[in-house]
C-alpha positions in Angstrom: 40.4 40.9 51.0 37.4 38.9 52.2 34.0 39.5 50.6 30.8 39.2 52.7 28.9 37.1 50.2 29.1 33.4 50.8 30.9 30.5 52.4 33.2 29.1 51.2 34.6 32.0 49.3 37.9 32.3 47.4 40.0 34.7 49.3 43.4 34.8 47.7 45.7 32.6 45.8 49.1 32.1 47.4 51.6 31.6 44.6 54.4 29.3 45.7 55.7 28.3 42.2 59.2 29.3 43.1 62.6 28.1 41.7 65.2 27.9 44.3 68.9 28.4 43.6 69.9 25.2 45.4 67.7 22.7 43.5 66.9 21.7 40.0 63.0 21.3 40.4 60.2 23.0 42.2 59.3 21.4 45.4 55.9 19.6 46.0 54.3 21.2 49.1 51.2 21.0 51.2 49.4 23.9 53.0 48.1 24.1 56.5 46.1 27.0 57.9 46.4 28.0 61.6 42.8 29.4 61.6 40.0 26.8 61.6 37.7 29.3 59.8 40.0 29.1 56.7 41.6 26.4 54.7 44.1 26.2 51.9 43.6 23.9 49.0 46.5 22.0 47.4 46.6 24.5 44.6 47.2 27.3 47.1 43.7 28.7 47.1 42.4 30.0 50.5 38.7 29.3 51.4 36.5 30.6 54.2 34.9 27.5 55.6 32.4 29.2 57.9 30.2 32.3 57.9 32.4 35.4 58.3 29.9 38.1 57.5 29.7 39.1 61.2 33.5 39.6 61.6 34.2 43.2 62.6 38.0 43.3 62.4 40.6 42.1 60.0 41.7 38.5 60.1 45.3 37.3 60.3 46.5 33.7 60.3 49.6 31.7 59.5 49.9 29.4 56.5 52.6 26.7 56.6 53.9 25.1 53.4 55.6 21.8 54.0 57.5 19.7 51.5 55.9 16.3 50.8 59.2 14.5 50.3 61.6 16.5 52.6 61.4 18.2 56.0 61.7 21.8 54.7 59.0 24.2 56.0 58.0 27.6 54.7 55.7 30.0 56.4 53.8 33.1 55.4 51.2 35.3 57.0 47.8 36.0 55.5 46.0 39.2 56.5 42.3 39.6 55.5 40.1 42.6 55.7 36.3 42.8 55.3 35.5 44.8 52.3 32.8 45.2 49.7 32.9 43.7 46.2 33.9 46.9 44.5 36.7 47.6 47.0 37.8 44.0 46.6 38.0 44.3 42.8 39.9 47.6 43.1 42.4 46.0 45.5 42.8 43.1 43.0 43.6 45.7 40.4 46.0 47.5 42.6 47.6 44.2 43.8 49.0 43.4 40.4 52.8 43.9 39.9 53.4 47.4 38.8 56.6 46.7 36.9 57.6 43.5 35.1 61.3 43.5 33.9 62.8 41.4 31.3 65.1 38.7 32.8 68.8 39.6 33.1 71.1 37.9 30.7 74.0 36.1 32.6 77.1 35.5 30.6 79.3 32.6 31.2 83.0 33.7 31.4 86.4 32.9 33.0 87.7 34.4 36.1 90.4 33.7 38.6 88.0 31.5 40.4 87.0 29.6 37.2 83.5 29.3 35.7 80.6 31.1 37.4 77.1 29.5 37.7 74.1 31.2 36.2 71.6 32.5 38.8 68.0 31.6 38.5 65.3 34.3 38.3 61.9 34.4 39.9 59.1 33.2 37.7 56.9 36.0 36.6 53.6 35.6 38.5 50.3 35.6 36.5 48.2 38.7 36.1 44.7 38.4 37.6 41.9 40.4 36.0 38.4 40.3 37.5 35.5 39.8 35.0 32.7 42.3 34.5 34.7 45.3 35.7 33.0 48.7 35.2 36.3 50.4 34.3 37.2 53.0 33.6 38.9 51.7 30.4 41.5 51.4 29.3 42.8 50.2 32.6 46.5 49.8 33.2 47.5 46.3 34.3 51.4 46.3 34.4 54.4 48.1 33.1 56.9 46.2 30.9 60.4 47.6 30.9 63.9 46.6 30.0 67.1 47.5 31.9 68.6 48.7 28.6 66.1 51.5 28.2 68.6 53.9 29.7 71.2 53.2 27.0 69.1 52.9 23.8 65.5 53.7 22.7 63.2 50.8 23.3 59.9 50.0 21.7 57.6 47.6 23.4 54.9 45.3 21.9 52.7 42.4 22.8 51.5 39.5 20.7 49.0 36.6 21.1 45.3 36.0 21.4 43.7 39.1 22.8 46.3 41.4 21.4 47.1 41.0 17.7 45.2 37.7 17.3 41.5 37.1 17.7 39.9 38.2 19.8 42.2 41.1 19.1 42.1 44.5 20.7 41.4 43.4 24.3 45.0 44.2 25.4 47.4 46.9 24.1 50.7 48.4 25.2 52.2 51.8 25.0 55.3 51.2 22.8 57.4 53.9 24.6 56.4 53.6 28.2 55.6 49.9 28.2 52.4 50.4 30.0 50.0 47.4 29.3 46.2 48.1 29.3 43.0 46.1 29.2 40.5 47.9 27.0 37.1 46.4 27.8 35.3 44.3 30.4 36.1 40.6 30.4 33.8 37.6 30.6 35.3 34.5 32.1 32.6 32.3 30.6 33.8 33.3 27.1 37.5 33.1 27.8 39.1 32.3 31.2 42.8 33.0 30.4 45.1 34.7 28.0 48.7 33.9 27.0 50.6 36.9 25.6 54.3 37.5 24.8 56.0 40.9 25.5 58.7 42.0 23.1 61.4 44.8 23.3 63.2 46.1 20.2 65.4 49.1 19.4 64.6 51.9 17.1 65.8 49.8 14.1 63.6 46.8 15.0 66.4 44.7 16.4 65.5 42.5 19.3 66.9 43.8 22.5 65.5 41.3 25.0 64.2 37.8 24.7 60.3 37.7 24.7 58.7 37.0 28.0 55.5 35.1 28.6 52.6 36.9 30.3 49.7 34.8 31.7 46.5 36.6 32.4 43.7 34.9 34.4 40.2 36.2 34.5 38.8 36.0 38.0 35.3 34.5 38.1 32.4 36.5 39.5 29.0 35.0 40.3 27.2 36.4 37.3 25.3 33.4 36.0 22.3 31.6 37.5 22.0 27.9 37.5 20.1 26.6 34.5 18.1 23.4 34.6 18.4 21.1 31.6 14.6 20.9 31.4 11.9 23.1 32.8 9.7 20.2 33.4 11.0 16.8 34.5 8.9 13.6 34.4 9.4 10.8 36.8 7.5 7.9 38.3 7.4 5.7 41.3 5.3 2.7 42.1 2.5 3.1 44.6 3.1 1.6 47.9 6.9 2.2 47.6 9.0 2.1 50.7 10.8 5.3 52.0 14.1 5.8 50.3 12.9 4.6 46.9 14.5 6.5 44.0 12.1 8.6 41.9 14.2 10.7 39.5 17.2 13.0 39.1 17.2 16.7 38.1 20.3 18.5 36.9 21.2 22.2 36.8 24.4 23.6 35.4 26.1 26.9 36.2 28.4 28.6 33.7 30.5 30.1 36.5 33.7 28.5 37.7 32.8 25.0 39.1 35.9 25.0 41.3 34.6 28.0 43.2 31.4 28.6 45.1 30.2 30.6 42.1 29.6 27.4 40.2 28.7 25.0 43.0 24.9 24.3 42.8 22.7 23.0 45.6 19.1 21.7 45.3 16.1 21.9 47.5 12.3 21.3 47.2 10.2 24.4 47.6 6.7 22.9 47.4 4.7 19.7 46.8 1.2 19.5 45.5 -1.0 17.9 46.7 -0.1 17.5 50.3 -1.7 14.1 50.6 -1.0 12.1 52.7 1.7 14.4 54.1 3.2 17.7 52.7 6.8 16.2 52.5 6.5 12.9 50.7 9.8 13.5 48.8 13.2 14.8 49.5 16.1 15.8 47.2 19.9 15.3 47.5 21.2 18.8 47.6 24.4 18.0 45.7 23.3 15.3 43.1 19.6 16.3 42.6 18.3 12.8 43.2 14.7 12.7 44.4 13.7 9.9 46.7 10.6 9.1 48.9 10.8 9.9 52.6 7.4 8.4 53.7 5.1 5.6 53.0 1.5 5.9 51.8 1.7 6.4 48.0 -1.7 5.3 46.6 -2.4 5.8 42.9 -6.1 5.4 43.5 -6.0 8.5 45.7 -3.3 10.6 44.2 -2.0 9.7 40.7 0.5 12.5 40.3 2.5 14.9 42.4 3.9 18.3 41.3 7.1 19.4 43.0 8.9 22.8 42.6 12.7 22.4 42.8 15.1 25.3 43.4 18.8 25.3 42.3 21.1 27.8 44.0 24.8 28.5 43.4 27.3 29.7 46.0 26.8 26.2 47.5 23.2 27.0 48.3 23.7 30.3 50.2 20.3 32.0 49.8 21.8 35.4 50.9 24.4 35.7 48.1 23.6 32.9 45.6 21.6 33.1 42.5 18.7 30.7 42.1 16.4 29.1 39.5 13.5 26.8 39.6 12.0 23.8 37.7 9.0 21.6 37.9 9.1 17.9 38.6 6.0 15.8 37.7 6.0 12.5 39.6 3.5 9.9 38.3 2.5 7.2 40.7 2.5 4.0 38.7 -0.1 1.3 39.4 0.4 -2.0 41.1 -2.2 -4.7 41.4 -3.4 -3.8 44.9 -7.1 -4.0 44.0 -8.5 -7.4 43.0 -11.6 -7.4 40.7 -15.0 -7.7 42.2 -18.2 -8.9 40.5 -21.1 -6.6 40.9 -23.5 -9.5 41.5 -23.1 -12.8 43.1 -25.9 -14.6 41.2 -27.1 -14.4 37.6 -30.1 -16.1 35.9 -30.4 -16.2 32.1 -32.1 -18.2 29.3 -30.5 -19.6 26.1 -32.3 -21.3 23.1 -31.0 -24.7 22.2 -28.9 -25.4 19.1 -27.4 -21.8 19.0 -23.7 -21.2 18.7 -21.6 -18.0 19.4 -24.5 -16.5 21.2 -23.7 -14.1 24.2 -25.9 -15.3 27.0 -25.2 -12.5 29.5 -22.5 -9.9 30.5 -20.9 -10.2 33.9 -19.9 -6.7 35.2 -16.8 -6.3 37.4 -15.3 -3.4 39.3 -11.5 -2.9 39.5 -10.0 0.4 40.8 -6.5 -0.3 39.3 -5.2 1.5 36.2 -7.7 0.8 33.3 -6.6 -1.2 30.4 -3.5 -2.5 32.2 -2.7 -6.0 33.3 -3.6 -4.9 36.8 -7.1 -4.1 35.6 -7.8 -6.6 32.8 -10.1 -9.3 34.0 -9.8 -13.0 33.3 -12.9 -15.1 33.7 -13.0 -18.9 34.2 -15.9 -21.4 34.6 -14.8 -23.7 37.4 -17.9 -25.9 37.7 -21.3 -26.7 36.1 -20.1 -27.2 32.5 -18.2 -30.5 32.2 -18.8 -30.8 28.4 -17.6 -27.3 27.6 -20.8 -25.8 26.2 -19.9 -22.3 27.5 -17.0 -19.9 27.8 -16.4 -16.4 29.1 -14.6 -13.9 26.9 -13.4 -10.5 28.3 -14.7 -7.4 26.6 -11.4 -5.4 26.1 -13.2 -2.0 26.4 -15.6 -2.5 29.3 -13.8 -5.4 31.0 -17.1 -7.3 31.3 -17.3 -11.0 31.0 -19.3 -12.2 28.0 -20.8 -15.6 28.7 -21.0 -17.2 25.3 -22.3 -20.5 23.9 -19.6 -22.3 22.0 -21.2 -25.7 21.7 -25.0 -26.2 21.0 -27.1 -27.2 24.0 -29.9 -29.7 23.6 -33.1 -29.2 25.5 -33.8 -32.9 25.4 -30.4 -33.6 27.1 -30.0 -30.7 29.5 -32.8 -28.3 30.5 -30.6 -26.2 32.8 -27.0 -25.4 33.8 -25.6 -24.2 37.1 -22.2 -22.5 36.4 -19.7 -21.1 38.9 -17.6 -18.3 37.4 -14.5 -16.8 39.0 -12.7 -13.6 37.9 -9.1 -12.5 38.6 -6.6 -10.1 37.1 -4.2 -10.7 34.3 -1.4 -9.7 36.6 -0.7 -11.3 39.9 -1.9 -9.5 43.0 0.8 -7.5 44.7 2.5 -8.9 47.7 1.3 -7.8 51.1 -2.3 -7.3 49.9 -4.7 -8.9 52.4 -7.7 -9.0 50.0 -8.8 -12.1 48.1 -7.3 -12.4 44.7 -10.5 -13.4 42.9 -14.3 -13.0 43.0 -16.9 -15.7 42.4 -20.5 -15.7 41.1 -23.1 -18.3 40.3 -24.9 -18.3 36.9 -28.1 -20.3 36.3 -28.8 -21.0 32.6 -32.2 -22.3 31.5 -32.4 -23.9 28.0 -35.4 -23.0 25.8 -36.9 -25.7 23.6 -36.8 -25.0 19.8 -38.2 -27.0 16.9 -35.2 -28.9 15.7 -34.9 -30.2 12.1 -35.1 -34.0 11.4 -31.7 -35.7 11.5 -30.5 -38.5 9.4 -28.8 -41.0 11.7 -26.1 -41.9 9.1 -25.1 -38.9 7.0 -23.7 -39.5 4.4 -25.1 -43.0 3.9 -23.2 -45.3 1.5 -24.8 -48.4 -0.2 -23.3 -50.7 -2.9 -25.1 -51.9 -6.1 -24.1 -53.2 -9.4 -24.6 -50.9 -12.3 -27.3 -51.6 -14.7 -30.0 -52.4 -12.2 -33.4 -51.9 -13.8 -35.8 -49.1 -13.1 -38.1 -49.6 -10.1 -35.4 -51.4 -8.0 -35.6 -50.5 -4.3 -32.1 -49.5 -3.1 -32.6 -48.6 0.5 -34.7 -46.7 3.1 -33.1 -43.3 3.9 -35.2 -42.3 6.9 -34.6 -39.3 9.3 -35.4 -39.0 13.0 -37.1 -36.0 14.8 -35.0 -35.0 17.8 -38.0 -33.3 19.5 -38.9 -36.3 21.6 -41.4 -34.5 23.7 -43.5 -33.3 20.7 -45.1 -35.7 18.2 -44.4 -34.5 14.6 -44.6 -36.1 11.2 -41.5 -36.2 8.9 -41.9 -36.0 5.2 -39.2 -36.4 2.4 -38.3 -34.9 -0.9 -35.5 -35.0 -3.4 -33.1 -32.1 -3.3 -30.4 -33.1 -5.7 -30.2 -35.9 -8.2 -27.9 -34.9 -11.1 -28.7 -37.9 -13.4 -32.4 -38.1 -12.3 -32.0 -41.8 -11.5 -33.7 -41.9 -8.1 -37.0 -41.1 -6.4 -37.9 -41.2 -2.7 -41.1 -42.2 -1.0 -42.6 -39.1 0.6 -43.7 -40.8 3.8 -41.1 -43.5 4.6 -38.0 -42.4 2.7 -37.7 -45.5 0.5 -35.3 -44.9 -2.4 -36.1 -46.6 -5.8 -34.5 -46.2 -9.2 -36.2 -44.5 -12.2 -33.5 -45.5 -14.8 -30.5 -47.7 -15.3 -27.5 -46.9 -13.1 -24.5 -46.5 -15.3 -21.0 -46.5 -13.7 -19.6 -44.9 -16.8 -21.9 -41.8 -16.5 -20.4 -38.4 -16.3 -22.2 -37.9 -13.0 -20.3 -40.8 -11.3 -17.0 -39.8 -9.7 -14.7 -42.6 -8.5 -17.5 -45.1 -8.8 -19.7 -43.1 -6.4 -23.0 -41.4 -7.3 -24.3 -38.8 -4.9 -27.9 -37.6 -4.3 -29.2 -35.3 -1.6 -32.6 -35.6 0.0 -34.6 -33.3 2.3 -36.5 -34.3 5.4 -38.9 -31.7 7.0 -41.4 -31.8 9.9 -44.8 -30.2 10.4 -43.7 -28.1 13.3 -44.1 -24.3 13.7 -41.9 -23.0 12.3 -41.1 -25.8 10.0 -37.6 -27.3 10.2 -35.8 -29.3 7.6 -32.6 -31.3 7.4 -30.6 -32.7 4.5 -29.0 -36.1 4.0 -26.6 -37.4 1.3 -26.9 -40.8 -0.2 -23.8 -42.3 -1.8 -24.2 -45.2 -4.2 -21.1 -47.2 -4.9 -21.6 -48.7 -8.4 -19.9 -52.1 -8.9 -18.7 -52.4 -12.4 -20.1 -55.0 -14.8 -18.7 -55.8 -18.2 -21.2 -53.8 -20.3 -18.8 -51.9 -22.6 -16.9 -53.4 -25.4 -13.3 -52.2 -26.1 -12.5 -49.8 -28.9 -9.4 -49.3 -31.0 -7.3 -46.2 -31.7 -6.2 -44.9 -34.1 -9.0 -45.3 -36.7 -6.8 -44.2 -39.6 -3.2 -44.9 -40.5 -0.8 -45.2 -43.4 2.0 -47.7 -44.4 4.3 -48.1 -47.3 3.3 -50.2 -50.2 6.4 -52.3 -49.8 7.0 -54.1 -46.6 9.7 -52.5 -44.5 10.9 -53.1 -40.9 9.4 -49.8 -39.8 6.3 -50.1 -41.9 3.8 -51.0 -39.1 0.8 -49.6 -37.3 0.6 -49.5 -33.5 -2.9 -50.1 -32.1 -4.2 -49.3 -28.6 -7.3 -50.7 -27.1 -9.4 -48.9 -24.4 -12.4 -49.9 -22.4 -14.5 -47.6 -20.2 -15.2 -50.5 -17.8 -13.1 -51.1 -14.7 -10.8 -53.9 -13.7 -11.2 -56.9 -14.2 -13.4 -56.1 -17.2 -10.7 -54.5 -19.2 -7.3 -55.8 -20.4 -5.4 -57.7 -21.2 -7.1 -57.5 -24.6 -7.1 -60.1 -27.4 -6.5 -58.8 -30.9 -7.3 -60.9 -34.1 -8.1 -60.5 -37.8 -11.5 -61.9 -39.0 -11.5 -64.8 -41.4 -13.7 -63.1 -43.8 -12.9 -61.5 -46.2 -9.9 -63.8 -46.8 -7.8 -61.0 -48.2 -7.4 -59.5 -44.8 -5.5 -62.4 -43.3 -3.7 -62.9 -46.6 -2.4 -59.4 -46.8 -2.2 -58.4 -43.1 -1.1 -59.8 -39.8 -1.6 -58.5 -36.2 0.4 -59.3 -33.1 -0.1 -58.2 -29.5 2.7 -56.2 -27.9 1.3 -56.0 -24.4 -2.0 -56.1 -22.6 -3.4 -53.0 -24.2 -1.2 -52.7 -27.4 -1.0 -54.5 -30.7 0.9 -54.1 -34.0 -0.7 -54.3 -37.5 1.7 -54.8 -40.5 1.8 -56.2 -44.1 2.1 -59.9 -44.5 3.1 -59.7 -48.2 6.1 -57.9 -49.6 4.1 -55.5 -51.8 0.6 -54.1 -51.8 -0.9 -51.7 -54.4 -1.4 -48.1 -53.3 -4.9 -47.3 -52.1 -7.1 -47.1 -49.1 -7.9 -50.4 -47.3 -10.4 -50.9 -44.6 -9.0 -53.5 -42.2 -11.4 -55.0 -39.7 -9.9 -55.9 -36.3 -11.6 -57.9 -33.6 -10.7 -56.9 -30.0 -12.0 -58.7 -26.9 -11.6 -57.7 -23.2 -11.0 -60.0 -20.2 -14.5 -59.8 -18.7 -16.6 -62.7 -17.7 -18.1 -63.2 -20.1 -15.8 -61.2 -22.4 -17.1 -58.6 -24.8 -15.8 -58.2 -28.3 -15.9 -55.4 -30.8 -15.2 -55.3 -34.5 -13.4 -52.1 -35.4 -12.4 -51.0 -38.9 -9.1 -49.2 -39.4 -8.7 -47.2 -42.6 -5.1 -47.8 -43.8 -3.6 -45.8 -46.6 -1.0 -47.7 -48.6 1.3 -45.4 -50.5 4.7 -45.4 -52.2 7.4 -44.1 -49.8 10.6 -42.3 -50.3 14.0 -43.3 -48.9 13.1 -42.1 -45.4 9.9 -44.2 -45.3 7.5 -41.3 -45.7 4.7 -41.2 -48.2 5.5 -39.1 -51.3 3.0 -36.4 -52.5 1.9 -38.3 -55.5 1.6 -41.4 -53.5 -0.5 -39.6 -50.9 -2.9 -38.5 -53.5 -3.2 -41.9 -55.0 -3.6 -43.4 -51.6 -6.4 -41.0 -50.9 -8.5 -42.9 -53.6 -8.6 -40.2 -56.3 -7.9 -41.7 -59.7 -7.1 -39.9 -63.0 -10.7 -39.7 -64.0 -11.7 -38.1 -60.7 -9.0 -35.5 -61.0 -10.0 -34.6 -64.5 -13.7 -34.3 -63.4 -12.7 -31.9 -60.6 -10.7 -29.8 -63.0 -13.6 -29.6 -65.5 -15.9 -28.5 -62.7 -13.5 -25.7 -61.7 -13.2 -24.5 -65.4 -17.0 -24.4 -65.8 -17.4 -22.5 -62.5 -14.8 -19.9 -63.6 -16.5 -19.5 -67.0 -19.9 -18.8 -65.4 -18.3 -16.2 -63.2 -16.7 -14.5 -66.2 -20.0 -14.5 -68.2 -21.8 -12.9 -65.3 -19.2 -10.2 -65.0 -19.4 -9.4 -68.7 -23.2 -9.3 -68.6 -23.0 -6.8 -65.6 -20.6 -4.6 -67.5 -22.8 -4.6 -70.6 -25.9 -3.7 -68.5 -24.0 -0.9 -66.9 -23.1 0.6 -70.3 -26.7 0.4 -71.5 -27.8 2.3 -68.4 -25.2 5.1 -69.0 -26.3 5.5 -72.7 -30.0 6.3 -71.7 -30.9 10.0 -70.9 -33.0 9.1 -67.9 -31.7 8.4 -64.5 -33.7 5.1 -64.4 -34.5 2.4 -66.8 -37.6 3.4 -68.9 -38.9 -0.1 -68.5 -39.1 0.5 -64.7 -40.4 4.1 -65.0 -44.1 4.2 -64.4 -44.5 7.9 -63.8 -47.0 10.1 -65.7 -44.5 11.4 -68.2 -44.9 12.0 -71.9 -43.1 9.1 -73.6 -42.0 8.9 -77.1 -43.3 5.8 -78.9 -42.7 4.6 -82.4 -45.0 6.4 -84.9 -47.0 3.9 -86.9 -49.2 6.3 -88.7 -52.9 7.0 -88.3 -56.0 8.3 -89.8 -56.5 11.5 -91.6 -57.1 13.4 -88.5 -53.7 12.4 -87.1 -51.6 14.1 -89.8 -52.0 17.8 -89.0 -50.2 18.3 -85.7 -46.4 18.9 -85.3 -44.8 16.4 -82.8 -41.5 18.3 -82.9 -42.7 20.6 -80.2 -43.0 17.7 -77.7 -39.6 16.3 -78.5 -36.3 17.2 -76.9 -34.3 19.4 -79.1 -31.3 17.8 -80.7 -29.1 20.9 -80.2 -29.0 23.8 -77.9 -26.9 26.1 -80.1 -29.8 28.4 -80.7 -30.1 28.9 -76.9 -26.4 29.1 -76.1 -25.8 31.6 -78.9 -28.7 33.8 -77.8 -27.7 37.4 -76.9 -27.2 38.1 -73.3 -30.2 39.3 -71.3 -33.0 37.6 -73.1 -33.3 34.8 -70.5 -35.0 37.1 -68.1 -38.6 37.6 -69.1 -39.6 40.0 -66.3 -36.9 42.6 -66.8 -33.8 43.3 -68.8 -30.5 43.1 -66.8 -28.4 46.3 -66.7 -25.1 44.6 -66.1 -23.3 41.7 -67.7 -25.3 38.5 -67.2 -23.6 35.7 -65.3 -22.7 32.7 -67.4 -24.8 29.7 -66.3 -23.5 26.3 -67.2 -24.9 24.9 -70.5 -26.7 21.6 -70.3 -25.3 19.0 -72.6 -27.5 17.8 -75.4 -27.3 14.2 -74.3 -26.8 14.3 -70.5 -25.3 11.4 -68.7 -27.4 10.2 -65.7 -24.5 11.0 -63.4 -24.1 14.5 -64.8 -27.5 15.8 -64.0 -26.7 16.3 -60.3 -23.5 18.2 -61.2 -25.5 20.3 -63.7 -28.0 21.3 -61.0 -25.3 22.1 -58.5 -23.4 24.2 -61.0 -26.6 26.1 -61.8 -27.4 26.7 -58.2 -23.9 28.1 -57.5 -24.2 30.4 -60.5 -27.6 31.6 -59.4 -26.4 32.3 -55.9 -23.5 34.4 -57.3 -25.5 36.2 -60.0 -26.1 39.8 -59.1 -28.8 40.1 -61.7 -30.9 37.2 -60.3 -34.5 38.2 -59.6 -36.2 38.0 -56.2 -37.5 34.6 -54.9 -41.1 35.5 -55.8 -40.5 36.6 -59.4 -41.1 34.6 -62.5 -38.0 32.5 -63.4 -37.1 30.7 -66.6 -35.3 27.5 -65.9 -34.9 26.2 -69.4 -35.7 27.2 -73.0 -38.0 24.9 -74.8 -38.4 26.9 -78.0 -40.5 29.9 -79.1 -44.2 29.3 -79.9 -45.9 26.0 -80.2 -48.0 24.5 -83.0 -49.9 22.3 -80.5 -53.2 23.6 -79.3 -54.4 23.7 -75.8 -55.2 20.4 -74.2 -57.5 21.9 -71.7 -60.4 21.3 -74.0 -59.9 17.5 -74.0 -62.6 15.7 -72.1 -64.0 12.2 -71.8 -66.7 11.5 -74.3 -68.2 8.9 -72.1 -71.4 9.9 -70.5 -71.4 7.2 -67.9 -69.0 5.2 -65.6 -66.3 3.3 -67.5 -64.6 0.1 -66.4 -60.8 0.6 -66.2 -60.0 -2.8 -64.7 -58.5 -4.0 -67.9 -55.6 -1.7 -67.1 -54.4 -4.2 -64.6 -53.7 -6.6 -67.4 -51.4 -4.2 -69.3 -48.4 -4.8 -67.1 -46.4 -2.6 -64.7 -46.3 0.4 -67.0 -50.0 1.0 -66.5 -50.1 0.0 -62.8 -50.4 3.7 -61.7 -53.3 4.3 -64.1 -55.0 1.1 -62.9 -54.7 2.3 -59.3 -56.1 5.8 -60.1 -59.0 4.8 -62.4 -59.6 1.2 -61.6 -60.2 1.7 -57.8 -56.9 -0.2 -56.7 -55.2 0.5 -53.4 -52.7 3.3 -53.3 -49.1 2.5 -52.9 
């Protein structure tokens, strides 16, 4: 059956997988169609090669199968009728073999003619099932039967994927009739074929026939559209590309069978935007999806991107029957250097001040239509003439692409008043081939130099002079003068000192003459490597004032003005001469060569005991060795004078004293502890004196501690908090009674004294302490004050009384009369309110000042003294 859908279209599969009785293998054949409208592929599939939709009558043609390795020829006739898709599917259903029998079993046996050869059977053809069928389901495919079903009861079954294995349930079989059914629509894209096995058993489950293989192929239908891998494709092509230049490739896939027209995809371009310069600047290969240019004229400066709509259609591109899908291709036109830079101006005039560095004089603007911030757009500036000494350079501004003309070396108005520069600009990338324009642009820049007040300049800076150290104050060293570079303006230069660490120099303000103010000492801490540096300032009277600095370096030549010294200044040796009992001496001199070593070491002739007891010998230029001359020397401290002389001209000598401790030594040659003490110069008398001093000092400390303890006990024994001798308050004091006149014998002093006992107060019945009312409840027990209170107990007593009063429910209100202590009932003393001074006039109380500190308060009150 031929479907009116597309060309080519699979019409029918001619199955020639036959086994002949007269050969061992299937033959390899090739197919030839007698009708030019149809062709047969090597696998036996018939295709319509041309449009057949207009055919009005069935088609019949001959197909010849010829063996590839033998002359045998087979022929068959193919008849095609034009039908719709539904009718074609129904015919495919009906064209399946109705009955499939199990192969016959041939037994080998003997006969009169001998052994018989087993005959070969036809191979069971595959079962074709179209996908996406609408049913009805279950739909019968074939009938499986055995030749033995007439003799015994047969039960049929099928096994395999699609039956009893996943995906199970797609196929089933009637166990009695052997009818095989498909139960649901099939999808070739999910599974294209099934391999089942049919079984026949008797009622007891015994195998009656050998299983047969059933191959079921799902016939593909065009039910899937082509799908692009991306909905938007991005490609690029350089501007100015020639026709045929490759741009990009798009790919669409179809889930249908790619060996049939259902899965064969073809491409075409639907639209292009914009249409400049022509509507069809690109074309696409219908089979591969490659997009190429078909015309010249791509210009990024005019059109930087094209948008192309691409359509993919299956059925080999047949728009009547195929399914289609679209995608978008964005084609970017990449830049080439087809536009050289152009300076906006041909001449520039600017001014620059002299003696300025890293100053941008002007910006040179340039126009370039190529891709910004790319090598085709980036400008490169060069000065080709007018600046032989390299005072200027041109840097490119990476953002604006402007040329920044910059001063890199100071210009001098007195040397050059103007510059005429020629500047050329080109691109970082080379100009594309075939461009007829000039690759660079040129401009002239006139630079006028502005005069500035320049600071005075020292011709030689730093300036070094050589002098011997020790030159006296007031010595003229040199003239350190500066020059004013402003030759066209007369200005006066003055000088001052800027830095003089040792304050040795001074400079003449007008002419720059350097003189000394002190001796120059090479050994000074301010001299480094024999060089002393001082800095001076030179300034003019211009407006604004300008100043310059100059450094004067004085190389000080050494003179022999420092005598050598010896180290160490102290040492010790054993009292008995031993080989290792010696003292190594080192001489040093702050002068420089040749006023240093080799040194001469010797002992003085006076006192004579030095040379008698000691000897010295030089080891090298700077080292000597001092040792005992005699076998034994008493322990003690000896001061040994040593005379050392340097090699100066004339030489300088120094008498140095070395304190040598002579002590008895142990076996190792080290001074013992007793010997070290004796060698230190402390005799027995000195040691005894030191011990006596220590004992006296400890005794004084002990006596002081005892005195402090005794004083503390006296303080604790007194009833007052402070010493009565220091108490100057207006208290009634108890003095020793020495008797008196007759009028002094009638009063009772016991009322003014502190009671010796408080028993009469403590044993008083409860409730009598309150004088304003009698308590109705049990009175709280307040703490009893001891008869002889300790100064430290008074605070505790007051705190205890306060706590008791706070917790006493019978306590009176705050504004009531309170009794804080009991001082006895009644008093034999009369009122003192009647006492009055008998003096009728002013009285002089200044004598109170002579009575000591006890009467100081009275002296201040009555004698007119200052208040404390």
